[in-house]
C-alpha positions in Angstrom: -29.3 -15.9 -32.5 -26.0 -16.8 -30.9 -24.5 -14.8 -28.1 -21.8 -13.6 -30.4 -24.4 -12.3 -32.9 -26.3 -10.7 -30.0 -23.1 -9.0 -28.8 -22.5 -7.6 -32.3 -26.1 -6.3 -32.6 -25.8 -4.6 -29.2 -22.6 -2.8 -30.1 -24.0 -1.8 -33.5 -27.2 -0.4 -32.0 -25.2 1.5 -29.3 -23.0 3.0 -32.0 -26.1 5.1 -33.1 -25.7 7.0 -29.9 -22.2 6.4 -28.4 -19.1 7.4 -30.2 -15.6 6.4 -29.1 -16.4 4.7 -25.9 -16.5 1.2 -27.3 -14.4 -0.5 -24.6 -16.3 1.2 -21.9 -19.6 0.1 -23.3 -18.2 -3.4 -23.8 -17.3 -3.7 -20.2 -20.7 -2.4 -19.0 -22.3 -5.1 -21.1 -20.0 -7.8 -19.6 -20.9 -6.6 -16.1 -24.7 -6.6 -16.9 -24.7 -10.1 -18.2 -22.6 -11.2 -15.3 -25.0 -9.8 -12.8 -22.5 -7.2 -11.6 -22.5 -3.4 -10.8 -20.3 -0.8 -12.4 -18.6 2.4 -11.1 -17.9 4.8 -13.9 -15.1 7.3 -13.1 -14.6 10.3 -15.3 -14.7 14.0 -15.5 -18.1 15.7 -16.4 -19.1 15.7 -20.0 -17.7 12.3 -21.1 -21.1 10.6 -21.8 -21.4 8.6 -18.6 -25.1 9.3 -18.1 -25.7 8.7 -21.8 -23.9 5.3 -21.6 -26.3 4.3 -18.8 -29.4 5.5 -20.6 -28.3 3.7 -23.8 -27.6 0.5 -21.9 -31.1 0.5 -20.4 -32.7 1.2 -23.7 -30.9 -1.6 -25.5 -32.0 -4.3 -22.9 -35.5 -2.7 -22.5 -34.9 -2.4 -18.8 -36.7 0.0 -16.4 -34.4 2.9 -15.6 -34.2 5.3 -12.7 -31.6 8.0 -12.1 -30.7 9.4 -8.6 -28.6 12.5 -8.2 -26.5 12.0 -5.1 -26.1 15.1 -2.9 -24.9 15.7 0.6 -28.4 16.0 2.0 -29.7 12.8 0.3 -31.2 10.4 2.9 -31.2 6.6 2.7 -35.1 6.7 2.5 -34.7 8.9 -0.6 -33.2 5.8 -2.3 -34.9 2.8 -0.9 -38.2 4.3 0.1 -40.2 4.6 3.3 -43.5 3.7 5.0 -46.1 6.4 4.6 -49.3 6.7 6.6 -52.5 6.9 4.5 -55.0 8.9 6.6 -58.0 7.9 4.4 -57.3 4.1 4.8 -55.8 4.4 8.3 -52.7 2.3 7.5 -49.2 2.5 6.3 -48.1 1.7 2.8 -44.7 1.5 1.2 -43.6 4.4 -1.0 -40.9 2.7 -3.1 -37.7 4.5 -3.8 -35.9 4.7 -7.1 -33.9 1.6 -6.2 -36.9 -0.5 -7.1 -35.9 -0.6 -10.8 -33.8 -2.8 -13.1 -31.0 -0.3 -13.9 -30.3 2.5 -11.5 -27.9 5.3 -12.2 -26.4 6.8 -9.1 -25.0 10.0 -10.4 -22.0 11.5 -8.5 -22.3 8.8 -5.8 -19.4 10.1 -3.8 -21.3 13.4 -3.0 -23.5 11.5 -0.5 -22.4 10.8 3.0 -21.5 7.2 4.1 -24.9 6.6 5.7 -26.6 7.2 2.4 -24.1 5.3 0.4 -24.6 2.3 2.8 -28.2 2.1 1.7 -27.0 0.5 -1.5 -24.9 -2.3 0.2 -27.7 -4.7 0.9 -29.4 -4.1 -2.5 -26.1 -4.6 -4.5 -25.1 -7.8 -2.7 -28.4 -9.5 -1.8 -30.8 -7.9 -4.4 -33.2 -6.9 -1.5 -33.8 -4.0 0.8 -35.0 -3.9 4.4 -37.5 -1.2 5.3 -38.8 -1.1 8.9 -37.7 -4.7 9.4 -39.5 -5.9 6.3 -37.6 -7.5 3.4 -38.5 -6.4 -0.1 -36.9 -8.3 -3.0 -35.7 -6.3 -6.0 -36.4 -7.2 -9.6 -34.1 -9.2 -11.9 -32.1 -8.0 -13.6 -30.9 -5.4 -11.1 -27.8 -3.3 -11.8 -26.3 -0.2 -10.2 -24.3 2.1 -12.5 -22.7 4.7 -10.4 -20.6 7.7 -11.5 -17.9 9.8 -9.8 -15.7 12.6 -10.7 -12.0 11.8 -10.1 -10.9 15.5 -10.0 -13.3 17.3 -7.7 -12.8 16.6 -4.0 -14.7 19.6 -2.5 -17.9 18.3 -0.9 -17.3 14.6 -1.6 -17.1 11.5 0.6 -14.7 8.8 -0.6 -16.5 5.4 -1.0 -15.4 3.0 1.7 -13.7 -0.3 0.7 -16.8 -2.4 1.5 -18.8 -0.3 -0.9 -16.2 -0.4 -3.6 -15.9 -4.2 -3.3 -19.6 -4.5 -4.3 -18.8 -3.1 -7.7 -17.8 -5.8 -10.3 -15.9 -3.2 -12.4 -14.5 0.3 -12.0 -14.4 1.7 -15.5 -12.4 4.8 -16.4 -14.1 7.1 -18.9 -11.4 9.2 -20.4 -11.5 12.2 -22.9 -12.0 11.0 -26.5 -9.2 11.4 -29.0 -9.5 14.4 -31.4 -10.9 12.4 -34.3 -13.6 10.9 -32.1 -14.5 14.3 -30.6 -14.8 15.7 -34.1 -17.3 13.0 -35.0 -19.3 13.9 -31.9 -19.4 17.5 -33.0 -20.4 16.4 -36.5 -23.4 14.4 -35.1 -24.6 17.3 -33.0 -24.2 19.6 -36.0 -26.5 17.2 -37.9 -29.1 17.3 -35.2 -28.2 14.6 -32.7 -29.8 15.3 -29.3 -28.7 13.2 -26.3 -31.9 14.1 -24.4 -34.0 12.5 -27.1 -32.9 8.9 -27.6 -36.2 8.2 -29.5 -34.9 10.4 -32.3 -31.7 8.4 -32.8 -33.7 5.3 -33.9 -32.1 3.1 -31.2 -34.1 0.0 -30.5 -34.1 -2.7 -27.8 -32.1 -5.8 -28.8 -33.2 -8.0 -26.0 -35.9 -8.0 -23.3 -35.5 -8.9 -19.6 -37.4 -12.2 -20.3 -34.5 -13.3 -22.6 -31.9 -13.1 -19.8 -32.4 -16.5 -18.2 -31.6 -18.2 -21.5 -28.5 -16.0 -21.9 -27.4 -16.7 -18.3 -27.8 -20.4 -18.9 -25.5 -20.2 -22.0 -22.9 -18.3 -20.1 -22.9 -20.9 -17.3 -22.0 -23.6 -19.9 -18.7 -21.9 -20.7 -15.8 -24.2 -19.7 -13.2 -23.1 -17.2 -10.1 -25.4 -17.0 -8.4 -26.0 -13.7 -5.4 -24.1 -15.1 -7.5 -20.9 -15.5 -8.9 -21.3 -12.0 -5.4 -21.5 -10.7 -4.4 -18.5 -12.8 -7.1 -16.3 -11.4 -6.2 -17.5 -7.9 -2.5 -16.7 -8.4 -3.3 -13.2 -9.8 -5.5 -12.4 -6.7 -2.8 -13.8 -4.3 -0.1 -11.9 -6.1 -2.0 -8.7 -5.5 -2.1 -9.5 -1.7 1.7 -10.1 -1.7 2.6 -7.2 -3.9 5.3 -4.9 -2.5 3.5 -2.0 -4.1 0.2 -2.5 -2.3 -1.3 -2.1 1.2 -4.5 -4.0 0.2 -4.9 -6.6 -2.5 -7.9 -8.1 -4.2 -10.5 -9.9 -2.1 -12.0 -13.3 -2.8 -15.0 -11.4 -4.2 -12.6 -10.0 -6.7 -11.5 -13.5 -7.8 -15.2 -14.5 -8.2 -15.9 -11.3 -10.2 -13.0 -12.0 -12.5 -14.1 -15.6 -13.1 -17.7 -14.7 -13.8 -16.8 -11.7 -16.0 -14.3 -13.9 -18.0 -17.0 -16.5 -18.6 -19.3 -13.8 -19.9 -16.7 -12.2 -22.1 -15.8 -15.6 -23.6 -19.5 -16.4 -24.3 -20.1 -13.0 -25.9 -17.1 -13.7 -28.2 -18.6 -17.0 -29.2 -16.0 -19.1 -27.3 -16.9 -22.1 -25.3 -14.0 -21.8 -22.9 -12.1 -19.1 -21.0 -8.6 -18.2 -22.1 -5.8 -16.4 -20.1 -6.3 -13.4 -22.4 -9.9 -13.1 -21.2 -8.6 -12.9 -17.7 -5.9 -10.4 -18.6 -8.4 -8.1 -20.4 -10.7 -7.9 -17.4 -8.1 -7.8 -14.6 -7.8 -4.0 -14.6 -11.5 -3.1 -14.3 -12.0 -5.9 -11.8 -9.1 -5.0 -9.5 -8.3 -1.3 -9.8 -10.9 -0.2 -7.2 -10.1 -3.1 -4.8 -6.4 -2.4 -4.3 -4.7 0.3 -2.3 -1.3 1.5 -3.3 1.5 2.2 -0.8 2.7 5.8 -0.6 6.1 4.7 -2.0 4.5 3.3 -5.1 2.6 6.5 -5.7 5.8 8.5 -5.3 7.4 6.2 -7.8 4.6 7.4 -10.2 2.6 4.2 -10.3 -1.1 4.0 -10.4 -3.5 1.0 -9.9 -3.4 -0.1 -13.6 0.4 0.0 -13.6 0.6 -2.2 -10.5 -1.9 -4.6 -12.0 0.2 -4.9 -15.2 3.2 -5.7 -12.9 1.2 -8.4 -11.1 0.1 -10.0 -14.4 3.7 -9.9 -15.7 4.8 -11.8 -12.6 2.3 -14.6 -12.8 3.0 -17.6 -15.1 0.3 -17.9 -17.8 -1.2 -21.5 -18.0 -0.8 -23.4 -21.2 
């Protein structure tokens, strides 16, 4: 089965559960196959948790969910050493981060110290507990959610944390016709708490991933595309609308995501349109707007569109 066929099967299987969030699901898939993490931003009730659970089911991955709260401690995520009285020695009680897909629900409700517990895991795929290194499984993906409206009792994610996420995906309200279809499904007996009843089945297993990753690595990237990605990143750093532009990690993320997106479409090479499609989710959480730009009514996506419009597309 080709990657393009696999991509179609994954989307068709997800459609048994997810309605109207096709682009969001598509971007989560791209990040997963690229080895990246995703920050989902949206108001409550827009299926963010359901998207994460569906993703884990489709790839047959171990799934843990952590509800972030102000009193959550780093050890509640990564685990801790516990003394066994009977055996007279310490043993590791692993935290929920020892999984393949971890959902960090309302990540911005935890203080910086707890958020920082994810940094090593997200970047190096390992955690350090009492000076001992513990590798995490492959694949390993963090899907985090945050509410863009509620600021009471929240702690904004620092730039270093945000930069670890490959994508920031905005989960918006569905249009009326899509919401009507959601209601129709619930009327007919759909239950988001019972995915078994939906008939959704795994499409791939974790053991299939090395072959998929090898195929993605074979995607050709011409020098012109490398130059295009570099120019987009540099244009963000020079933009008059921004205090902070995209980091080199942003350029790498954009390259890897574009290769994955091309492979999933059945293409053997990356096009400028692939880069353009993924520029917003890759950059929107890595840039900081100047106050003047916000007064002008711009947001991150509008600035990214300006940047793309000002960079010559390679031919």
